[in-house]
BAFI-3210 file (N, C-alpha, C; in Angstrom, 3 decimals, decimal comma, padded with zeros to 6 digits):
// residues 128
n [1|2|3|4|5|6|7|8|9|10|11|12|13|14|15|16|17|18|19|20|21|22|23|24|25|26|27|28|29|30|31|32|33|34|35|36|37|38|39|40|41|42|43|44|45|46|47|48|49|50|51|52|53|54|55|56|57|58|59|60|61|62|63|64|65|66|67|68|69|70|71|72|73|74|75|76|77|78|79|80|81|82|83|84|85|86|87|88|89|90|91|92|93|94|95|96|97|98|99|100|101|102|103|104|105|106|107|108|109|110|111|112|113|114|115|116|117|118|119|120|121|122|123|124|125|126|127|128]
n.u [000,887|000,579|001,711|000,083|-002,215|-002,784|-004,488|-004,604|-007,259|-006,860|-004,531|-003,156|-002,864|-000,798|002,168|005,760|007,001|005,296|005,453|008,150|007,932|006,160|007,796|009,810|008,346|007,490|009,558|009,753|008,683|007,319|004,860|003,967|000,886|-000,048|-002,647|-003,472|-004,767|-005,438|-004,906|-002,252|000,341|002,486|005,748|008,040|011,466|014,191|016,613|016,215|016,090|013,847|010,291|008,687|006,242|004,079|002,245|-000,889|-001,694|-004,224|-005,099|-003,558|-002,333|-001,270|000,581|001,832|004,171|003,166|003,069|004,315|002,315|000,056|000,576|000,113|-002,441|-003,584|-002,927|-004,460|-006,768|-007,046|-008,915|-010,921|-010,392|-011,301|-012,414|-010,225|-008,167|-009,644|-009,385|-006,833|-006,089|-007,409|-006,211|-003,555|-003,440|-002,320|-002,937|-004,317|-005,840|-009,217|-010,648|-009,323|-010,090|-012,827|-014,012|-014,996|-013,479|-010,933|-010,394|-010,240|-008,088|-005,914|-005,833|-004,003|-001,614|-001,525|-001,158|001,661|002,782|002,829|004,647|007,218|010,600|012,971|014,319|016,778|017,417|019,987|021,094|023,753]
n.v [-001,095|002,259|005,323|007,379|006,388|006,159|007,822|009,200|009,913|011,245|012,908|011,399|008,922|009,096|007,935|007,812|006,319|006,486|009,161|009,316|007,792|009,533|011,555|010,524|009,704|012,220|014,425|017,185|018,364|017,848|019,026|019,948|020,991|023,122|023,606|025,883|025,746|028,112|028,189|027,786|025,791|025,041|024,217|022,366|022,146|019,813|020,935|023,654|026,465|028,194|027,787|027,045|028,575|027,080|026,899|025,065|022,185|021,926|020,796|018,896|018,739|017,168|018,202|018,373|019,533|021,176|019,670|021,051|020,999|020,968|023,322|025,258|024,853|025,502|028,308|029,236|029,589|031,576|033,637|033,663|033,623|031,779|029,594|028,930|028,276|025,975|024,404|024,129|022,625|020,338|019,272|018,904|017,685|015,145|013,822|013,605|015,486|015,874|018,002|020,346|020,827|020,916|022,355|025,616|027,720|026,490|026,080|028,785|029,727|028,457|029,547|031,780|030,422|028,219|029,314|029,804|027,344|027,306|029,208|030,783|030,451|033,175|034,801|036,098|038,193|039,475|041,722|041,227]
n.w [000,102|-000,776|000,517|-000,111|000,025|002,421|004,928|007,870|010,120|012,294|014,457|016,124|015,040|013,374|012,807|013,747|011,656|009,457|009,010|008,310|005,881|004,297|003,895|002,466|000,140|-000,611|-001,459|-001,661|000,547|003,649|005,836|009,321|010,439|012,973|015,296|017,866|021,217|022,567|025,174|027,700|029,020|031,826|031,847|033,346|033,311|033,511|032,679|032,764|034,737|035,278|035,066|031,882|029,761|027,377|024,337|024,317|022,264|020,017|017,675|015,075|011,813|008,652|005,847|002,269|000,154|-003,049|-006,210|-009,663|-011,428|-009,699|-008,490|-010,480|-010,870|-008,399|-007,863|-009,894|-008,630|-006,780|-005,949|-003,888|-000,677|001,340|-000,038|-001,547|000,556|001,282|-000,910|-001,155|001,195|000,778|-001,551|-000,769|001,554|003,767|006,222|009,532|012,201|011,318|012,176|011,674|008,968|009,190|011,483|011,950|013,634|013,949|011,275|010,186|011,579|010,404|007,786|007,060|007,490|005,851|003,283|003,287|002,734|-000,033|-000,713|-002,547|-003,342|-003,585|-006,336|-008,797|-011,408|-013,471|-015,669|-017,843]
ca.u [000,016|001,289|001,557|-001,109|-003,561|-002,920|-004,838|-005,269|-008,146|-006,514|-003,068|-002,763|-002,536|000,403|003,459|007,236|007,266|004,362|006,008|009,177|007,484|005,836|009,033|010,350|007,477|007,319|010,819|009,574|008,586|005,966|004,680|002,925|000,010|-000,629|-003,664|-003,376|-006,001|-005,397|-004,376|-000,906|000,696|003,775|006,580|009,176|012,396|015,459|017,719|016,000|015,773|012,678|009,409|008,453|004,872|004,067|000,873|-001,398|-001,891|-005,537|-005,184|-002,384|-002,519|-000,054|000,441|002,914|004,444|002,472|003,913|004,199|000,941|-000,783|000,510|-000,562|-004,074|-003,768|-002,758|-005,545|-008,071|-006,797|-009,857|-011,720|-009,448|-011,865|-012,461|-008,710|-007,759|-010,266|-008,898|-005,307|-005,995|-007,974|-005,272|-002,215|-003,614|-001,824|-003,708|-004,346|-007,141|-010,022|-011,495|-008,684|-010,882|-014,128|-014,338|-014,732|-012,408|-009,674|-010,144|-009,850|-006,775|-004,755|-005,855|-002,915|-000,507|-001,626|-000,414|003,284|003,260|003,050|005,685|008,292|011,870|013,153|015,407|017,216|017,891|020,803|021,748|025,366]
ca.v [-000,009|003,396|006,245|008,227|005,641|006,037|009,128|008,993|011,015|011,962|013,084|010,462|007,712|009,487|007,335|008,267|005,464|007,020|010,469|008,981|007,470|010,574|012,464|009,843|009,938|013,633|014,963|018,486|018,789|017,480|019,890|019,750|022,289|022,956|024,601|026,104|025,938|029,361|028,109|027,619|025,030|025,358|022,962|022,395|021,248|019,741|021,819|025,085|026,829|028,641|027,153|027,683|028,341|026,732|026,757|023,712|022,075|021,337|019,741|018,598|018,078|017,213|018,498|018,215|020,670|020,828|019,554|022,105|021,021|021,400|024,731|025,946|024,730|026,145|029,558|029,934|029,653|032,410|034,624|033,624|033,201|030,661|028,415|028,674|027,408|024,543|023,569|023,662|021,568|019,043|018,784|018,654|016,900|013,724|013,182|014,443|015,771|016,315|019,218|021,569|021,167|020,983|023,270|027,074|028,401|025,880|026,301|030,119|029,841|028,006|030,094|032,349|029,526|027,174|029,939|029,687|026,060|027,547|030,441|030,462|030,955|034,384|034,633|037,381|038,349|040,395|042,034|041,278]
ca.w [-000,018|-000,952|001,688|-000,489|000,299|004,190|005,278|009,091|010,279|013,481|014,476|017,093|014,321|012,493|013,518|013,081|010,418|008,533|008,674|007,461|004,415|003,705|003,484|001,263|-000,940|-001,119|-001,113|-001,958|001,899|004,401|006,921|010,216|010,641|014,272|015,858|019,397|021,995|023,191|026,553|027,885|030,185|032,191|031,609|034,299|032,656|034,345|032,195|032,824|036,254|035,286|034,086|030,523|029,255|026,065|024,093|024,393|020,937|019,982|016,487|014,123|010,525|007,737|004,211|001,712|-000,988|-004,326|-007,707|-010,361|-011,978|-008,681|-008,003|-011,467|-010,559|-007,106|-007,961|-010,668|-007,858|-005,635|-005,890|-002,624|000,431|002,097|-001,181|-001,939|001,651|001,224|-002,157|-000,838|002,110|000,167|-002,287|-000,258|002,945|004,133|007,242|010,856|012,769|010,268|012,559|011,011|007,821|009,275|012,347|011,578|014,345|013,523|009,773|010,011|012,196|009,541|006,622|006,598|007,495|004,574|002,232|003,542|001,928|-001,517|-000,732|-003,523|-002,920|-004,310|-007,268|-009,217|-012,812|-013,741|-017,118|-017,969]
c.u [000,832|000,922|000,290|-002,335|-003,802|-003,213|-005,453|-006,158|-007,972|-005,057|-002,550|-002,359|-001,492|001,587|004,564|007,345|006,532|005,027|007,327|008,984|006,972|006,983|009,886|009,737|007,349|008,568|010,822|009,195|007,160|006,002|003,587|002,165|-000,574|-001,583|-003,541|-004,724|-006,409|-004,980|-002,982|-000,698|002,065|004,587|007,752|010,181|013,513|016,550|017,692|015,590|014,345|011,613|009,007|006,874|004,926|002,587|000,458|-001,852|-003,529|-005,632|-003,782|-002,879|-001,227|-000,268|001,743|002,988|003,723|003,572|003,601|002,949|-000,229|-000,701|000,044|-001,956|-004,465|-003,871|-003,928|-006,750|-007,932|-007,781|-010,582|-010,833|-010,020|-011,934|-011,088|-008,061|-008,346|-009,713|-007,453|-005,301|-006,421|-006,998|-003,898|-002,312|-003,182|-002,539|-003,576|-005,684|-007,787|-010,680|-010,890|-009,655|-012,365|-014,846|-013,993|-013,602|-010,992|-009,224|-009,568|-008,463|-005,571|-004,682|-004,539|-001,652|-000,457|-000,872|001,071|003,600|003,451|004,005|006,836|009,604|012,215|014,332|015,814|017,649|018,854|021,201|023,196|025,688]
c.v [001,213|004,265|007,249|007,459|005,539|007,551|009,208|010,080|011,737|011,848|011,981|009,144|008,131|009,109|007,982|007,504|006,188|008,277|010,277|008,753|008,505|011,529|011,854|010,002|011,240|014,573|016,482|019,132|018,164|018,498|019,676|021,158|022,047|024,002|024,571|026,177|027,198|029,176|027,659|026,622|025,180|024,125|023,207|021,364|021,145|020,631|023,250|025,321|027,421|027,971|027,850|027,394|028,064|026,577|025,358|023,465|021,423|020,519|019,784|017,999|017,995|017,393|018,319|019,470|020,112|020,579|020,875|022,205|021,459|022,805|025,762|026,066|025,536|027,725|030,254|030,110|030,489|033,550|034,756|032,837|031,811|029,443|028,153|027,756|026,034|023,755|023,090|022,557|020,227|018,444|018,199|017,794|015,344|013,071|013,948|014,474|016,515|017,645|020,366|021,951|021,477|022,046|024,614|027,623|027,730|026,053|027,975|030,425|029,434|028,591|030,865|031,529|028,669|028,160|029,736|028,200|026,291|028,800|029,748|031,155|032,228|033,934|036,014|037,268|039,478|040,447|042,116|042,117]
c.w [-000,192|000,142|001,068|-000,261|001,883|004,538|006,758|009,325|011,673|013,659|015,279|016,332|013,289|013,233|012,820|011,765|009,233|008,171|007,861|006,009|003,810|003,169|002,514|000,114|-001,565|-000,601|-001,031|-000,499|002,402|005,563|008,018|010,662|012,075|014,679|017,213|019,908|022,386|024,545|026,448|029,146|030,494|032,344|032,422|033,685|033,548|033,965|032,489|034,376|036,248|034,475|032,805|030,245|027,897|025,751|023,895|022,970|020,956|018,852|015,700|012,871|009,693|006,457|003,659|000,580|-002,117|-005,400|-008,432|-011,106|-010,976|-008,335|-009,171|-011,201|-009,467|-007,443|-009,147|-009,945|-006,702|-005,509|-004,673|-001,565|001,086|001,152|-001,456|-000,934|001,536|000,206|-001,815|000,018|001,544|-000,791|-001,734|001,346|002,936|005,117|008,483|011,264|011,787|010,649|011,971|009,747|008,041|010,464|012,124|012,170|013,940|012,145|009,624|010,578|011,343|008,219|006,140|006,643|006,285|003,446|002,217|002,811|000,401|-001,762|-001,684|-003,249|-004,022|-005,281|-007,907|-010,717|-012,963|-015,125|-016,923|-019,131]
res [x|x|x|x|x|x|x|x|x|x|x|x|x|x|x|x|x|x|x|x|x|x|x|x|x|x|x|x|x|x|x|x|x|x|x|x|x|x|x|x|x|x|x|x|x|x|x|x|x|x|x|x|x|x|x|x|x|x|x|x|x|x|x|x|x|x|x|x|x|x|x|x|x|x|x|x|x|x|x|x|x|x|x|x|x|x|x|x|x|x|x|x|x|x|x|x|x|x|x|x|x|x|x|x|x|x|x|x|x|x|x|x|x|x|x|x|x|x|x|x|x|x|x|x|x|x|x|x]
***
């Protein structure tokens, strides 16, 4: 079975072995999308003298970098940000907590972040 056929419906089912397989199948990049709850927890580390406050994770999802053909298709649909985010998530989603795609609050929180998967490296053209 190929990893594209494995789409865990919650992040708890995403194993280190599956992540490694995704990274092998998608060398362009695999990304973890994290939605925080808005709450914080205090972590006491043996290495640190002071406790550290960290955000509580509510949901996690996993996406991959688009291919050139997918990028062409995705960029042609950038008119409505909500629909665009839905299309990007549907196209590039590997697995994780489905609530990211179905709960409005979680979905709205990932809208700006999803765009960063499509960020293009800069280049330069010089006249010689």
